Biopython code that builds the backbone (N, CA, C, O; Angstrom):
import numpy as np
from Bio.PDB.StructureBuilder import StructureBuilder

atoms = [
    (1, "MET", "N", (88.175, 121.024, 87.493)),
    (1, "MET", "CA", (88.646, 121.762, 88.658)),
    (1, "MET", "C", (89.888, 121.088, 89.216)),
    (1, "MET", "O", (89.791, 120.149, 90.006)),
    (2, "VAL", "N", (91.017, 121.554, 88.819)),
    (2, "VAL", "CA", (92.298, 121.003, 89.250)),
    (2, "VAL", "C", (92.681, 121.525, 90.628)),
    (2, "VAL", "O", (93.484, 120.906, 91.326)),
    (3, "VAL", "N", (92.127, 122.632, 91.015)),
    (3, "VAL", "CA", (92.519, 123.278, 92.262)),
    (3, "VAL", "C", (92.193, 122.411, 93.480)),
    (3, "VAL", "O", (93.013, 122.319, 94.394)),
    (4, "VAL", "N", (91.047, 121.789, 93.518)),
    (4, "VAL", "CA", (90.644, 121.033, 94.706)),
    (4, "VAL", "C", (91.577, 119.857, 94.979)),
    (4, "VAL", "O", (92.038, 119.726, 96.112)),
    (5, "PRO", "N", (91.883, 118.993, 94.006)),
    (5, "PRO", "CA", (92.826, 117.912, 94.297)),
    (5, "PRO", "C", (94.200, 118.432, 94.724)),
    (5, "PRO", "O", (94.826, 117.863, 95.618)),
    (6, "ARG", "N", (94.663, 119.487, 94.103)),
    (6, "ARG", "CA", (95.966, 120.055, 94.460)),
    (6, "ARG", "C", (95.932, 120.589, 95.880)),
    (6, "ARG", "O", (96.905, 120.438, 96.620)),
    (7, "LEU", "N", (94.841, 121.204, 96.269)),
    (7, "LEU", "CA", (94.698, 121.718, 97.626)),
    (7, "LEU", "C", (94.784, 120.576, 98.633)),
    (7, "LEU", "O", (95.456, 120.702, 99.656)),
    (8, "PHE", "N", (94.109, 119.469, 98.353)),
    (8, "PHE", "CA", (94.178, 118.314, 99.245)),
    (8, "PHE", "C", (95.588, 117.745, 99.321)),
    (8, "PHE", "O", (96.020, 117.303, 100.385)),
    (9, "GLU", "N", (96.308, 117.750, 98.206)),
    (9, "GLU", "CA", (97.691, 117.267, 98.210)),
    (9, "GLU", "C", (98.567, 118.135, 99.105)),
    (9, "GLU", "O", (99.397, 117.618, 99.853)),
    (10, "VAL", "N", (98.387, 119.434, 99.033)),
    (10, "VAL", "CA", (99.175, 120.357, 99.845)),
    (10, "VAL", "C", (98.853, 120.160, 101.329)),
    (10, "VAL", "O", (99.758, 120.105, 102.162)),
    (11, "ILE", "N", (97.580, 120.057, 101.649)),
    (11, "ILE", "CA", (97.173, 119.855, 103.042)),
    (11, "ILE", "C", (97.726, 118.542, 103.570)),
    (11, "ILE", "O", (98.228, 118.482, 104.693)),
    (12, "ARG", "N", (97.636, 117.485, 102.760)),
    (12, "ARG", "CA", (98.134, 116.166, 103.177)),
    (12, "ARG", "C", (99.645, 116.205, 103.406)),
    (12, "ARG", "O", (100.135, 115.645, 104.387)),
    (13, "ALA", "N", (100.380, 116.855, 102.517)),
    (13, "ALA", "CA", (101.835, 116.951, 102.653)),
    (13, "ALA", "C", (102.220, 117.699, 103.922)),
    (13, "ALA", "O", (103.141, 117.291, 104.629)),
    (14, "ARG", "N", (101.526, 118.783, 104.213)),
    (14, "ARG", "CA", (101.810, 119.549, 105.429)),
    (14, "ARG", "C", (101.481, 118.743, 106.681)),
    (14, "ARG", "O", (102.214, 118.783, 107.670)),
    (15, "MET", "N", (100.377, 118.015, 106.626)),
    (15, "MET", "CA", (99.985, 117.196, 107.773)),
    (15, "MET", "C", (101.026, 116.109, 108.030)),
    (15, "MET", "O", (101.415, 115.884, 109.176)),
    (16, "ILE", "N", (101.471, 115.443, 106.987)),
    (16, "ILE", "CA", (102.459, 114.378, 107.139)),
    (16, "ILE", "C", (103.776, 114.945, 107.670)),
    (16, "ILE", "O", (104.400, 114.342, 108.542)),
    (17, "LYS", "N", (104.193, 116.074, 107.164)),
    (17, "LYS", "CA", (105.429, 116.711, 107.624)),
    (17, "LYS", "C", (105.327, 117.073, 109.103)),
    (17, "LYS", "O", (106.280, 116.887, 109.860)),
    (18, "SER", "N", (104.182, 117.584, 109.508)),
    (18, "SER", "CA", (103.974, 117.949, 110.905)),
    (18, "SER", "C", (103.996, 116.725, 111.812)),
    (18, "SER", "O", (104.585, 116.761, 112.892)),
    (19, "VAL", "N", (103.361, 115.650, 111.377)),
    (19, "VAL", "CA", (103.314, 114.426, 112.188)),
    (19, "VAL", "C", (104.704, 113.807, 112.288)),
    (19, "VAL", "O", (105.072, 113.292, 113.345)),
    (20, "GLU", "N", (105.470, 113.847, 111.224)),
    (20, "GLU", "CA", (106.821, 113.276, 111.256)),
    (20, "GLU", "C", (107.700, 113.981, 112.281)),
    (20, "GLU", "O", (108.577, 113.358, 112.879)),
    (21, "LYS", "N", (107.474, 115.262, 112.487)),
    (21, "LYS", "CA", (108.241, 116.014, 113.482)),
    (21, "LYS", "C", (107.884, 115.592, 114.910)),
    (21, "LYS", "O", (108.683, 115.781, 115.827)),
    (22, "GLN", "N", (106.702, 115.027, 115.101)),
    (22, "GLN", "CA", (106.228, 114.680, 116.442)),
    (22, "GLN", "C", (106.805, 113.372, 116.957)),
    (22, "GLN", "O", (106.744, 113.106, 118.158)),
    (23, "GLY", "N", (107.360, 112.553, 116.081)),
    (23, "GLY", "CA", (108.000, 111.334, 116.542)),
    (23, "GLY", "C", (107.399, 110.079, 115.946)),
    (23, "GLY", "O", (106.470, 110.122, 115.138)),
    (24, "LYS", "N", (107.963, 108.955, 116.375)),
    (24, "LYS", "CA", (107.593, 107.668, 115.794)),
    (24, "LYS", "C", (106.159, 107.256, 116.113)),
    (24, "LYS", "O", (105.471, 106.715, 115.247)),
    (25, "LEU", "N", (105.702, 107.497, 117.323)),
    (25, "LEU", "CA", (104.344, 107.083, 117.697)),
    (25, "LEU", "C", (103.292, 107.816, 116.862)),
    (25, "LEU", "O", (102.366, 107.198, 116.337)),
    (26, "ALA", "N", (103.439, 109.110, 116.748)),
    (26, "ALA", "CA", (102.482, 109.891, 115.942)),
    (26, "ALA", "C", (102.524, 109.456, 114.482)),
    (26, "ALA", "O", (101.487, 109.377, 113.824)),
    (27, "ASN", "N", (103.720, 109.175, 113.977)),
    (27, "ASN", "CA", (103.860, 108.730, 112.594)),
    (27, "ASN", "C", (103.198, 107.371, 112.407)),
    (27, "ASN", "O", (102.515, 107.148, 111.408)),
    (28, "TRP", "N", (103.390, 106.474, 113.345)),
    (28, "TRP", "CA", (102.770, 105.147, 113.279)),
    (28, "TRP", "C", (101.245, 105.265, 113.301)),
    (28, "TRP", "O", (100.553, 104.595, 112.535)),
    (29, "MET", "N", (100.726, 106.122, 114.185)),
    (29, "MET", "CA", (99.276, 106.303, 114.287)),
    (29, "MET", "C", (98.702, 106.867, 112.990)),
    (29, "MET", "O", (97.631, 106.445, 112.552)),
    (30, "LEU", "N", (99.403, 107.811, 112.375)),
    (30, "LEU", "CA", (98.937, 108.364, 111.097)),
    (30, "LEU", "C", (98.913, 107.276, 110.032)),
    (30, "LEU", "O", (97.949, 107.166, 109.274)),
    (31, "ASN", "N", (99.969, 106.474, 109.973)),
    (31, "ASN", "CA", (100.015, 105.410, 108.976)),
    (31, "ASN", "C", (98.890, 104.403, 109.181)),
    (31, "ASN", "O", (98.306, 103.926, 108.208)),
    (32, "GLN", "N", (98.580, 104.075, 110.430)),
    (32, "GLN", "CA", (97.469, 103.153, 110.716)),
    (32, "GLN", "C", (96.146, 103.761, 110.253)),
    (32, "GLN", "O", (95.324, 103.077, 109.644)),
    (33, "ALA", "N", (95.947, 105.028, 110.541)),
    (33, "ALA", "CA", (94.715, 105.702, 110.144)),
    (33, "ALA", "C", (94.572, 105.736, 108.619)),
    (33, "ALA", "O", (93.481, 105.528, 108.087)),
    (34, "LEU", "N", (95.668, 105.996, 107.932)),
    (34, "LEU", "CA", (95.623, 106.023, 106.468)),
    (34, "LEU", "C", (95.312, 104.633, 105.904)),
    (34, "LEU", "O", (94.573, 104.516, 104.926)),
    (35, "ARG", "N", (95.865, 103.590, 106.507)),
    (35, "ARG", "CA", (95.581, 102.219, 106.053)),
    (35, "ARG", "C", (94.105, 101.886, 106.240)),
    (35, "ARG", "O", (93.473, 101.315, 105.351)),
    (36, "VAL", "N", (93.564, 102.241, 107.388)),
    (36, "VAL", "CA", (92.147, 101.979, 107.653)),
    (36, "VAL", "C", (91.289, 102.742, 106.646)),
    (36, "VAL", "O", (90.308, 102.208, 106.130)),
    (37, "GLY", "N", (91.662, 103.991, 106.370)),
    (37, "GLY", "CA", (90.914, 104.795, 105.406)),
    (37, "GLY", "C", (90.949, 104.198, 104.003)),
    (37, "GLY", "O", (89.959, 104.259, 103.273)),
    (38, "GLU", "N", (92.085, 103.622, 103.629)),
    (38, "GLU", "CA", (92.194, 103.013, 102.300)),
    (38, "GLU", "C", (91.324, 101.772, 102.185)),
    (38, "GLU", "O", (90.782, 101.485, 101.117)),
    (39, "LYS", "N", (91.189, 101.030, 103.288)),
    (39, "LYS", "CA", (90.391, 99.815, 103.276)),
    (39, "LYS", "C", (88.898, 100.137, 103.288)),
    (39, "LYS", "O", (88.077, 99.325, 102.862)),
    (40, "GLY", "N", (88.557, 101.320, 103.776)),
    (40, "GLY", "CA", (87.156, 101.714, 103.821)),
    (40, "GLY", "C", (86.423, 101.140, 105.016)),
    (40, "GLY", "O", (85.209, 100.942, 104.971)),
    (41, "LEU", "N", (87.152, 100.875, 106.079)),
    (41, "LEU", "CA", (86.501, 100.329, 107.286)),
    (41, "LEU", "C", (85.882, 101.401, 108.124)),
    (41, "LEU", "O", (85.299, 101.109, 109.168)),
]
sb = StructureBuilder()
sb.init_structure("model")
sb.init_model(0)
sb.init_chain("A")
sb.init_seg("    ")
for serial, (resi, resn, name, xyz) in enumerate(atoms, 1):
    if name == "N":
        sb.init_residue(resn, " ", resi, " ")
    sb.init_atom(name, np.array(xyz, "f"), 0.0, 1.0, " ", f" {name:<3s}", serial, name[0])
structure = sb.get_structure()
Protein backbone atom coordinates (compact mmCIF):
# COMPACT_ATOMS: atom_id res chain seq x y z
CA MET A 1 0.00 0.00 0.00
CA VAL A 2 1.97 2.94 -1.31
CA VAL A 3 -0.94 5.34 -0.95
CA VAL A 4 -0.81 5.69 2.84
CA PRO A 5 2.85 6.80 3.12
CA ARG A 6 2.37 9.19 0.20
CA LEU A 7 -0.72 10.63 1.86
CA PHE A 8 1.25 11.30 5.04
CA GLU A 9 4.00 12.97 3.01
CA VAL A 10 1.48 15.29 1.37
CA ILE A 11 -0.16 16.16 4.70
CA ARG A 12 3.24 16.78 6.32
CA ALA A 13 4.38 19.03 3.44
CA ARG A 14 1.19 21.09 3.62
CA MET A 15 1.47 21.40 7.39
CA ILE A 16 5.08 22.57 7.19
CA LYS A 17 4.25 25.08 4.45
CA SER A 18 1.39 26.46 6.53
CA VAL A 19 3.52 26.77 9.66
CA GLU A 20 6.32 28.51 7.75
CA LYS A 21 3.84 31.20 6.70
CA GLN A 22 2.97 31.86 10.36
CA GLY A 23 6.45 33.04 11.30
CA LYS A 24 9.57 32.08 13.17
CA LEU A 25 7.95 31.15 16.49
CA ALA A 26 5.49 28.70 14.93
CA ASN A 27 8.29 27.22 12.82
CA TRP A 28 10.52 26.81 15.88
CA MET A 29 7.69 25.14 17.83
CA LEU A 30 7.04 22.70 14.96
CA ASN A 31 10.73 21.82 14.77
CA GLN A 32 10.84 21.20 18.54
CA ALA A 33 7.78 18.97 18.33
CA LEU A 34 9.28 16.99 15.46
CA ARG A 35 12.55 16.51 17.39
CA VAL A 36 10.68 15.25 20.44
CA GLY A 37 8.67 12.89 18.22
CA GLU A 38 11.85 11.50 16.66
CA LYS A 39 13.34 10.81 20.09
CA GLY A 40 10.19 9.02 21.19
CA LEU A 41 9.75 10.98 24.40
